[in-house]
N, C-alpha and C positions, 0 to 999 in steps of 0.2 A: 387466428386471432391471438394465440398465446404469446407470440413474440411481442406484439404491440402492447398487450396488457402488461407484460413484464416491464417493458420500458416505461409505461405510464406509472406503474407502481413505484419504480425507482424514483421518478420525478415528483410524485404526488406530495411528498413532504415539503418540497420547496415551492410548489405552485401557489400556495396560499400567501406566502410571504413576498413582499416586494423584492425585486432584483436589487442587489447592492449597487448603488450608483456612485460609490466612492472610488472605484478602481476598474481599470481595463483588464486586469488579470483574470484569465479564464473566460473572458467574454466571447460569445459568438454573436455578431451583429449582422443585421440584414440591411442591404441598401434599400431605401424606400423612396421611389421616385415621386409618388403622390402628385403626378402631373396630369391626371386624366380629368377631362371636363365634359359636360354635355349642356345643351342649350337651356335646360330647365333648372340649372343649379344656381342661377343668379349671378354668375361671374362674367357673363357676356363673352365667353371664350369659345362658344360653339362646341364642336366635337374634337377639341384639341387632344392630340395623341391617340385618338381612335381612327380619325379619317383626315385626309387632306381636303378640307372643305366639307361639303355636304355628303352624307352617307351614300356610298355606292361601292360595288366590288372593286372598281378601278381606284377608288380613293382610300381603300382600307390600308391601314398602316400597322396593324398588329397581327401576330400569327397565333397566339394562344388565346382561347376564349375562356374567360373566367367563369367558374361555376357560380351562377346567380340564383341557385335554388333557395338559398337562405335569405336573400334580400327581400325586405319589406316593399310594398307597393311604392312608398315614397322614396325609396332608394333606387328604384328602377328607372332608367332612361330608355324608353322605347325607341328603337332604331327604325326609321322609315325605310321600307323596302327590304328589310331582313326579317325572316321568319324562323321560328324554332318549333318543330312539331305542329305546324299549322297556325301558330299564334305569333304575335309580334315578338321579335327577339329584343333583348334589353342589355344595356351595359350600365356601368356605375360611374359616379363622379367622386373624385377625391375631395371635392369641396363640400360633400355631404357629411356632416359630423357623425351620422349613424353608421355610415360605411367605414369611416376611419376607425370608429370605436369597434366595429365588427372585426376589422383586421387586427387590431391590438388584442381583442378578446381571443382570437385564434392564436396569437402569439402566446398568450397566457395559458390557454388550453394545452398547447403542445410543448410548453416549457421553454419557449424561446426568450432570449434576454431582451432584445429590443432592436432599435434601428439607428442607422445613420441617415438622417433626413436630407435628401438632396436639395440643394438651393443653388439655382443657376444664375450665374453672374449677369446674364442678359435680362433676367426678370426680377431682380431685387427691387428696383424702384417701383415696378408695377405691383408687386406683391405688397409692398409697404403702402402704396397709394390705395389699394383695395382692402386694407385691413388685415392682411396676412391670415386669411380665412383658414387655409390649409394648416398653417403652423399652429393656429389656435386649436384646430381639431386634434392635431398630434399631441399638444400639451395636455389637453383634457383627457385624451384616451390613455396616454402614458400614466397620468395620475390615477385614473380609475382602475387600471389593470395592474399597476405596479411594475410596468416595463420601463426600461431606460431608453434615452434617445440623446443624440448629439447632432449638431449641424455639420453637414459636409458640403462645402462649396464646390461647384463644378465650374471651372473657368473656361470651358470650351467656348470658342468664338469671342473671347475677350480681346480688348484693344490693348496693345503693348503700353500705350501712354496712360491709360486710365484704369486698367483693371485693378491695380493694387489699391488705389484710393477708393474705388468702389467697394472693395472687400472691407477696408478699414471703416468706411462710413456705415456699411450695413451691419458689421459686427458691433460697432458702437451703439447703433440703434437697437439691435437685438438685446445687448447686454444692459444698456442703461435705461431704455424706454420700455421695451417689452419685458425686461428682466428675465430673460429666458433661462439664464444660468441658475436662477433662484427657484425655478419650477421643480416640483417633485419629479424625480427621475432623470433630471439632466445629468449626463454622465461626467464625472470628474476623475482625475487621476493625479496622485500626489498633491491633493488639495486644490487642484486647478481644473477649471472646466475644459473639456476636450473640444477642439474644433479641428475639422479636417479640411484641407484644401487639395482638391483633386485636379491634376493635369499639368502641373509645372514639371518641366523636364522632358515631356513628350516631344519627339522630333517632328513636330508639325507646326506650321505657321498659326494654326487655329488655337494653339495652346501657348500663350505667352508665359513668361518673357523669353526673349532670345538671350538677353544679357543675364548671366548667372548672378551678378551682384545685385540686380533688382530683386531676384528671388530671395537672396540672403537677407536683404533689408526688410522684406515683407515678413519673413519668418521671424526675424528679431523683433519686429513690431508685435506680432501675435504673442511671442513668448515673454518679452520684457515689458512691453507697454500694456497690452491687453491681459497679460498674466494668464495665459492659457497653456494647456498641454497641446502641442502642435503635432497633428498627424498629417503626413504628406502622402497623397495618392500619386505614386510615382510610375514611371515606365517600368515594365517588367524587367528590363535590362539595366536598371539603375546602377548596378554594381560594376558593369563592364562597359557602359557608354556605347553600346552597339544596338543594332536592330531598331526598336521603337524609341530609344533614348537619344538625346542630343549628344553629339560627338565631343564637344569641348570638354576636356578633362577637368576644367574648373567647376563643372557641375558636381564633381565629387565632394567639394566643399559645401555645396548647397545641401546635398543629402545628409551630410554629417551634422548639419545644424538642426535637423528634424528630430523631435522627441520620439516619434513613431513612424515607421516605414510601412506603407501599404501598397505593394506593387500591383499593377493592373495586369491580370493574366487572361482575361476573357478572349477566347479565340487563339491563344498562343499555342495551344495543343488541343487535340480533339479525340484521342483514343485512350484506352486504359494503358496501353504500352507507352504512349507518349507522356501520360501523366507520371508514370514511373520514371521515365527518363528525365522529366522536368524536376522531379524530386532530387535526383542525383546531381544533375548539372546546374540547377538553379536554387532550389529550396535550401539544400544543405549549405552551399557557399553563402547564400544570402543571410541565413540565420547567423552564421559565424561572423560575417562582416558587420551585421547589426550589433551583435554582442561585443565585438571589438570596439565599435563606436559608442557603446553604452546606450543603445537604443532598443526600444521595443519593436517587434516585428509582427505584422498582421498579414498573413497570406490571404489572398482572395481566391475563392473557388466558385464554380458555377455549374448548374445542372445539365446544361446543353445549350445549343444556340440555333436560332432560326429567324431570318428576317426577310422571307420571300415577299411579303406584302410591303414592308418598309423600303426594301431595295429590289424593285421589280427586275426580274431576270436572274436573281440569285436562287440558289437551291434551297428548297424547303427542308427542314430537319438537317441542316448543314452539319451540326455536331450532335449526333443522337444522344439522348439521355441514357439509353441502355437500361431502362427500367429503374433508374436511380443508382446503378452501380458506378456510373461515371462520377456522380457527386460524392458518393461515399468513398471511392478510391482517393479522391483529392483530399478529403478531410482526414482520412486515415494516414495518408502520406504526410500531410502537414503536421499532424500530431506526433507521429513517430519520428519526424525530422527534428522535433524539438520546439515547434511553435506552441505558444501558450495562449494565443487568442486567434480569432478567425473572423473573416467577413464572408458572407454568402451573398453573391450578386445574382439576382435581386429578389426582394419580396414580391414586387408587383410589375416587373419589367416584361410585360406581355409583348411589347414592340419587338424585342430582340429574342424572344422565346426563352428568357432566363428566369421567368417568374416561378416562385415556389408556392404561391397562394393556391387556394382550391381552384382547380381548373377542370374543364370538360373531360371526362374519362374517355368517351367514345365519340367518333365523328357524328353520330346521331344526336349527341348532346350539344352540338354547336349549330349555329345557323346554317340553313340549307345553302345559302348563297356564299360564294367565296372560298378561298383556301384557309383551312384552320388546322393547326398542329395540335392534335389531341393526345391524351396520355397513352392511348393504345398504339401509337405510331411505331413502337419497337416490338410489337407483337405480344403484349401482355395485358391482362385485365387488371387495371389499377384503380383504386378509389380516388376520388377527386382530391382528397387531402394527403395523398401519398408523399408528396415532397415536404409537407409540413411535418409528417411523421419522421421522415428521414432527418430533417433539420433538428427535430427534437432529440433524436438519438445522437446526432453530431454534438449538440449542445451538452448533452449528458457526458459524452466522451471528454469534452474539453473542461467540464466541471469536475472530472475525476469520478463521476458516478457510474461510468461504464468503461470497462477496460477496452483498449484499442484492439479490434479484431479486423483482419483483412477482408473478410466477407461481410457484405451488407447484413446486419443483424435483424432484418425484417423479411418476411415472406409474403408477397402479395397473394400467392396462390392459396395460402392458408387463412388469409384474412378477409377474403371476399371483397366486395365492392360496395361498402356502405355509402349511402348518399346523404 
């Protein structure tokens, strides 16, 4: 317990004060999908992102079971046909304000800065039509806990002809009608609200546009008309136009127009050795290129990966978490390579097994039915909040409150498994 208490002591002075929302410098942000629904939450979305339709083992789409032990009765969505210790198993809804408040309270408890709230291009009209319940939850929770947040658009599945106008219309609504940038905790940089657009430049038809000039025009609109600090969620190989990036060299001009570069690295490497190789071959050159372009650079790291239920036939625990060593290695490498900010993917992505929220420590803590990836998968006794603790230590390292050290500065063996 000593290591954890030491880290908490270092952070305790800053926990009571709101996180500085005026700058990206030193920030560690978490991706926040907040897309989970259940039939009782009033959104008429069924079991979205938990199941493909009605609950069954065959319809299950998540691998990680969240720790629900703290959820109040009104937060629990009982799942038909799933049991835990002989009682009905339960899940949560992101449309429940108490649950979102709980998530942000965890962020405050563990000294985390805040989130990039995912907003999906295919759902913007629906969210607006239904009152943007989840976004209101986030705004209230950020205000109450002193955490920061910013919008991150995901353009996956967007239409080449319409996606740019959809983004412009939605941001205009958020800024002018919802007045989101005036909310306490909305993240700014250089006096401008931060907005991220994820997916342009990926070498896939599902991520428009194909024409780089269309991308440049959209970036210019966000920077010059909407007056924002533009963050681009780019392919991992944005600097070389290879692998997951579009091949047309004209995309180099697109990336140079972005204020902040945030390359997508999930699944691009999967071992400690590969993470070290990534640092040498990608992180160091990327940071130098961004510096030459006078841009900020936000590396993306992840705790592990598993989507056996989401993608039937795939391997469970595809990229092992290695008891947190994999996540820490990436954070240490990013910091020592010269990165000044970081994104952890994700806070609540239980679908792809990258979530860092409190999760079931042992297989017995997950429903009896179905495949579940629990925290003991790599042969260690870990507490449900283990990855929140690690994220807290990573945040302290990027805040300059903890010196970079190669080894994970927490010991699960000495800290027991508090629930």
